[in-house]
C-alpha positions in Angstrom: -6.1 9.9 12.7 -5.7 9.1 16.9 -2.9 6.7 18.3 -5.5 3.7 19.1 -7.1 3.9 15.6 -5.7 1.4 12.7 -4.8 2.4 9.6 -7.0 2.2 6.8 -5.3 1.1 3.5 -7.0 3.2 0.3 -5.8 2.7 -3.0 -5.1 6.1 -3.1 -2.2 4.8 -1.5 -1.5 2.0 -3.7 -1.7 4.4 -6.7 1.0 6.7 -5.2 3.1 3.9 -4.0 2.5 2.0 -7.6 3.7 5.8 -9.4 6.3 5.9 -6.9 7.7 2.7 -8.0 7.3 3.3 -11.8 4.7 0.9 -12.2 1.6 1.3 -13.8 -1.2 2.5 -12.0 -4.2 1.7 -14.0 -7.7 0.4 -12.5 -6.7 -3.3 -13.2 -4.1 -3.1 -11.8 -4.8 -1.0 -8.8 -7.8 -3.8 -8.2 -5.6 -6.4 -9.1 -3.4 -5.6 -6.5 -5.4 -4.2 -3.8 -7.3 -7.5 -3.7 -4.2 -9.2 -3.2 -2.4 -6.4 0.0 -2.2 -8.0 3.1 -3.9 -5.4 5.2 -3.4 -6.8 8.4 0.8 -6.5 7.7 0.5 -3.3 6.3 -2.0 -2.1 9.6 1.1 -3.8 11.6 3.7 -1.6 10.1 1.9 1.6 10.3 1.5 1.4 13.9 4.9 1.5 14.5 4.9 5.0 13.2 4.8 7.6 16.1 2.6 10.3 14.0 0.7 10.2 10.8 3.5 11.0 8.6 5.6 8.1 10.1 2.4 5.8 10.1 2.0 7.0 6.1 5.7 6.5 5.2 5.9 2.7 7.1 2.5 1.9 5.4 3.5 2.7 2.1 7.4 1.0 2.7 5.0 -2.0 3.1 2.9 -1.5 0.6 6.0 -1.4 -1.8 7.6 -4.5 -0.3 4.8 -7.1 -0.7 4.6 -5.5 -4.4 7.5 -6.4 -5.2 7.0 -9.8 -4.0 3.7 -10.0 -6.6 5.0 -12.0 -9.2 2.0 -11.3 -11.7 0.7 -7.8 -12.1 -1.7 -7.8 -15.3 -1.1 -5.9 -18.1 -2.2 -2.4 -18.5 -5.6 -1.8 -19.7 
């Protein structure tokens, strides 16, 4: 990814973070959470990284922080 491109959040990113957090990554949960993500905040966090790996790390940290603030995660399918 070129440095001038905005980080694009994907459902795969979200699934990875949910699994790392020990939470359900069911389709219902992923769809619900993905719709609520503040993608601008995630892109802003990712932009702090110097390379692709660091951008991914910063983005995933922001995704995790947002999930922790959500109190209405749905039950598994």
